[in-house]
Structure formats: structure tokens, C-alpha cells
C-alpha positions, 0 to 999 in steps of 0.5 A: 270060272267067269259067267260068260255074260260077265266076260265083256264086262271089264273091256266095256268098262275099260272104254266106257269110263275114260270117255265118261270121265274125261267127257264130264271133267276135261282132258287136262283136269287133274281129277280126270287124269288121276282117275283114267291113269289110276284105272290104267295101272289097275288093270295093268296090274290086275293083267300081270298078277293074272299072267304070272299066276297062269300057267304057261304053254307046255310043250318042248324047250323052244316053246318054254324058252319063248313063253319066258322071253315073252312074259319077261318082255311083256312085263318090262314093257308094261312096267316102262308104261306104267311109269310114263303114265305115273308121270302123266297124272300131273301136267303143268302150264307155265304160260301165266308166269311167262306172262307175268310182270318182269323185274328190271334185272331180268328184263334188261339182263345181258343175254348171249345167243349160241348158235352152234354150226358144224356142217350146215350150208349158208341158207340155214345158218343165215336163216337162224343168225337173221332170226337170232338178230331179230329177237326182241331184247334191250342187251343182246349179242349173237354168236356163231360157235363154228365147230368147222373153222369155215372162213365163210361162216365167219364172213357171214357172221360178220355181214349180219351183225353177229359175233364169231368164234371157232374151235379146230378139232374140238373135243366133246362135240357140241357141249365142247363148242358151247363151253369154248364159246362160253369162255370166250363170251366171259372174256369179253368187256360184257359178260352174260347173265343168260345163254339162248342155245340154238342149233344152227337150223333153229329159228327163234321166235322175236319173243322168245326171251320176252316169254322165258326170262320171266320164269328166271324170277324163282332164284333157283331155275337154271334152264327154262327149256321150250319145245322143239318144233319144225317147219318141215315133215318128218319122214313118217308124215311124208312116207305115209301121206299124213303130212297135214293130218298127223303131227310130227313124232316129236309132239307127244314128247313135247306136248304132253310128257314134258309138260308132265315131267315138269309138274313132277320136277323132272323136266330136263334140257333138250339142247336147242331152244333152252335159256340157261343161267350162266351162273349156274352152268358155271356152278356145274362146270359147264355143259356136260361132256360125258356123254353124246346127249349132253343136254339131259346130263346137264340138267342132272349136273345142275341139280347136283348144285341146287339148280333146277330145270322147268319147261315152257310149253309154247311155240317160240322157235322152229327148226328142221326136222330130219328131212330123211329117213336115214337122218331120223334113225341116226338121230334116234340111235344117237339118243339111244346111245347118250341114255345108255352111256348116262347108265355108266355114269355117276348119273345113272338112275342107280348112280351116286350123284345127288339127285331127286328120286323123281329124276332117277325115276325119270332115267329109269323111265328114259332106259326102259324106253330104249332097252325094253319097248323096242325088243318087245314090239318086235316080239309082238310081231314075231309071236303070230309067226311062231304060232303059224310055222311051228305051233308056239304059243304066247299064251296058254289061256283061251279066248275067254281068258284073254277077253276078261284079263288082256283086252281091259288093260289094252283097251284101257291104255289105248283109249286114255293115252289116245285122249290125253294125248290128243290122239298123237298116240293111236294104233298103226300110225305111232307103231310105225315111228318106233318099229321103223328104228327098232333094229338099230336101236336094239344094235346100239343098245347091245353094243353100248352095254358092252362099249358105251364110249369111244364111238365117233359122234354123228351129227344129224345132216340138215338141208340135204336133196335127193333127185329120186326115190330112195329104197332103204334096204337095209331097213326094209328087208327085215320087216318084209321078211316079217310081213312074207312070213305072217301073210303066209303063216295065215295061209299056211294055217289052213294046209293039213301040215300046219302044226297050228291048224288044230291048236288053240289060239287060232282065233286070236292069232288072225286078228293079231296077224292082220294088225301086224301085217298092216303096220308092217306094210305101213313101215315098209312103204315109209322105207321107200322114200319120194325124191327130196328136192331142197326146196323152201318150205311154203307157209300157208297164209291168208292176207290181202296182197296186190299183183302189180302187172303191166296191165294194171294192179290186181288185189288178191289174197295170198295163199302160201309163201316161201322165200322163193315164191308164192301162191295167189288167189286168181285175181279178177276173171280174164286178168291174167293170160295163161298163154303168156305166163312165162313172160309175165313179170311184175311185183308182189305188194305186201303190207299195203305196198310196205313190202314189194317183190319182184315176181315172175308168173310161172303157172295158172290154175282155176283158183290160183296163180303161182309166182317165183320170186326175183328178189335181191339180197335185202328182200330175200332176207326180209321174207326169212324174218317175216316167215320164220320169226313167229307169225306163220305156222307151218306144222300140223297141230291137231290129229285128223285120225280118219284121213291119216289112216286113209293117208296111210292106206292110200300109200300102202295100196295105191 
């Protein structure tokens, strides 16, 4: 037995030590990471050792079955987290290498940009081609690889100075499209030494090759992957009203996890915004076609031929995040399917392919994430429900034992992962991203284990519009049922008929249920999507401008800008007549008059005036290049935790 005064000691150490160590040494200090993550791993091992030695709850067959299912899921989830924490003990920043001197053979190497398109509309594809053509490099060609064989795409490519090739009913989706494009490019008189791979909705920044090519100075580097950034909010940010206080869901992966895997030699290709050495791709037989996630598998195939993949964590492109929940779920399900398909190939974590142990471990980490973490999250939601309604317990321990053994492991993991991720991993908010896709992911895993291949490939739709509110009943319904059962269970526990009324663990399950209920309500809120008009994203700005009207020139400042309009700081008081705004036309002058945009005034408030552009094609394309080639930012970089929680509360209860 532990003395009552000592019960709180491990939990206090779990919170206090990471704060002290990171506070003294800094979040990115190698020794701080190793110590704090090692402490987390120690507490996890300590908890699991106790968990497997402690008795399981006694009772009937249902109680025994649940106790075993719960402890196995718990163990699998902790094992997956432990592997991820092991990777996070290191991190690598290649910024200095990217800024180093560049040999002429790299600085002047022939590069082809491959833009893979299937069903994107003209506004998306035009933006990508324009930005690709603006990349700074002395020997550059831009190819549009059309997997839809659409005449208008050929015409657009020719108009914008890009080359074009297409397939009709081509096999292997994007990978087959890239391989076909490479064959065509190599057959020309000037063969590329590198290709920059872009999805059709990703706009490259002007300096992407200037930053990525220097890393190929190491002769065995086959791929330089850069992160995916987005200029629109994802469905979780929109659904919880946290667009300006919480980063998109991919930021933890690209800003925290992939630099860590790169430090261990386990970085991998993520499809778009990757620069690939053509010789390496030819050695491997082209892009991998064995799974629907051709990018990660291509890294493994290249490694068999002695080529490495590295990660340059700099914002060098931006694209469209899934704009709606259906698209978000479809994309994640495809990633899951690809990971499960890879298990059935020779490049599995236990397969015969000649790949390093660290990439095998990384592959196992990916498989555990898709197969274990999602069921484990759902079981955590179900545990209090089973307790309230059937008296089925998850632990045989009392509150004091759980405080001594379980609480330190949970608190330390939350604290350390929160600090390392700069609070991109936080309770409830992070859980929503995972829970909302849990049922489709579990279904994908189940079917992929039995029939991994032969299912049609689905491209994530982009640029969609929706005029009204959309309720995703198929996603919402199970979480609504769980929320009702959780809330009802708490109330039912007060009745004399409740099997949990006098059972041990009542206080624990009250706290557990309240946390679950808050998470479930947030998930339900995200399943009710607001209208999604297809408008251009507005980028924040603070630059001088001049509004020229018939009555004179009015110096002002640009507050935000899109290709369709802008918001300006209100010029001098009385300069504008709010009553005549709709008839007021003029020009917006930027860059000291270097860019002149015809405008119509549409709205005025106490501090600003909004204008719509009446620009011709040339001016509109100049705006595209201005906004999307690297000078403007339209994403949330840092977490504002309290405002984010406040936004979620307003969404749930407002």
C-alpha cells in the first residue's frame, strides 16, 4: 500500500518535471526531448506493468470479455504512442543546408514541374500553372499531366506556356499519370534531371527549387519532401469556429512528426510538393503503383536502390485543404487503405524488401495508428456507458490506485506532447479530428484486411460549393447515440435500479463521462456544416495603397486581399459617401501605382471599406501571382488555446 501523502507525488512529478526541463533548456533542446519523452515512456511502462499484474474486474462473461478487450486496446494504443515518442526524441532542421552554396550542376539542372490533374476546375488549375511558371530557375519546364483528357485543359496549358500530355482511361491513378508524364518528358530533346511533383490544387512558391535543390548535393538523396500548407481552413477549424486560433490538422504531422522522422532517416514522400531526382525514380522503376498511397511506397522502393528521402520543413507551397467533411473523410480513408495495402506488399514492416529497420519501425507506427488508435478512442467513449447501464467496469482498481498508476502516465503524455507540438496536440480539440473519422477508418481497416485491392480509387474533390447547411447524418448518428447514452447514464446512476449505483469507480466515471460528453458534442457540432460558397480566400495584409475615385486620390492601407476584392482601411473621414457606394467606381493602386485594379465600392463600416474588383484577365492573373507565390500567408501558425476552446464552446452551446 502507498501512503496517502505519497499518492499525488507521481502525478505532480509528471506535470512538474517536463515544465521545469523544457523551461530551462527549451522545447527543441535534444537533452530536454530525450529526458521528457524518456520520462513519458518510463511512466507508460510503469503503468502497463502494473496494469497487467493487477487483477481484472471480476464478474460474468460480458465483464470478462470487456476487461480483456479494453486492456488489449489500451496496450496497443500505448505501444503506438511509445513508438511515436521514440521518433520525437530527435528533430532535424535542414534550413541551413538549403541556404548553403549550390554547385552549378544543381543550380542550373534541368527541372520539370509535373502538375497532376484529374477533375479540377479551371480556376484551380489556372492558379497552379501560373505559380509553377513563376518558379525561379534557369532551366524550367511545366507539364500539365491530364488524367481526364479534357480539351480545355490542353488549351489552358498552351495559353499559359505549359506543356501538356494526357492519358485516356489510364491505370494506376496518379502514379500511372506521373510515370506516363516522365516517359513523355524523357522522350523530348531535353530530359529533366529533377521533377517537382505538384497536385493540381497546390501553388508553388517562387523559391521552392532554390531551397530544395541544394539538398541534392548529397549524392544518395533521391527525394526532398517539403511540407503541405493550406490557404483555406479545414472542416474542423470551420466547424468549431477556431479558424484563427487553432492550426489545421496536418500541422502536427508536418511541423513536428516528419522533422523527427527525418532525423532518424525515416522521412517519406507525401505526394505533392516533392522534388525527385529522375535517376533515382528510374532506378526504382518509376512511381510505385502497388497501393493507392504511391508516395510513401515510392520512398521504400527508392531505398532498396540506395536512395534516401529527406524533409525540408519550410513553407514552399500551399494548397487546398479538404473543404468539407465528406472530402476530409474520403481523403483519410484513402490514406488508411494505402497503409493497409502496403502491409500486403513486400515493403511491409515485416516484409522481405531491403529496407532499414527504422523505416520498418516507421511502417509499423503507421499501421498501429490506423488499426489500433481509432478503436481505442471509441472504446474510451464506451467504457463509462457500459459502467452506467450494465455495471461493467474497465478497472478493478480504486481511485487511489488509479491516481498513483494511471494519472501520471496520462498527465505526462499530455504535457510533453503538448509542449513539443506547441499545443497542436490538446485534449478534446485533437480528439475531434480523430473521432469524426473513426467509424469510416475502422470500416476501411476491416475490409482492407480481407480484400485490400480491387476497390476504385477516389480523388478528393476540390473547389466544391454548397449553398445551405449540410448535416452528415451518417457520421453524426453514432456520436449522438453515444452522447445520449453517456448523459442518460449519469442521470440513471442516481436511480435505485442502476447497476452502477453502489459500484466502485463512480467518481472516476463521472469525470470520464463529462470529458467524453464535451468531446462528443464537439464532434456532433462538426457534423453540421455551414454553407460553403466557392469564394476566393482572403489574405491578411498591411501595406500602403491608394484608392482613386472621381473625387480624388485617397491614401489608405490594404487590410486583406483576394483575386476578387479587398478590404481597405477607411480613408479620411467624410471622404466617402456611404449612401452612394454602389454607384462608386474607381481604381485601387498598389506598389506605388505599379498595379492598378478597377474597383467598385460595395460596403463601408466604421473602420473599413470593401471593394470588388472589375479586373481583366491579365490583372486577375497578376493578383494570383501576387497572392500565391510566397509573399502572403493565410493559415494559423500558432495555437491560441483558450480562444480555441472558447470558439468550440460557442459552437457547441451557442
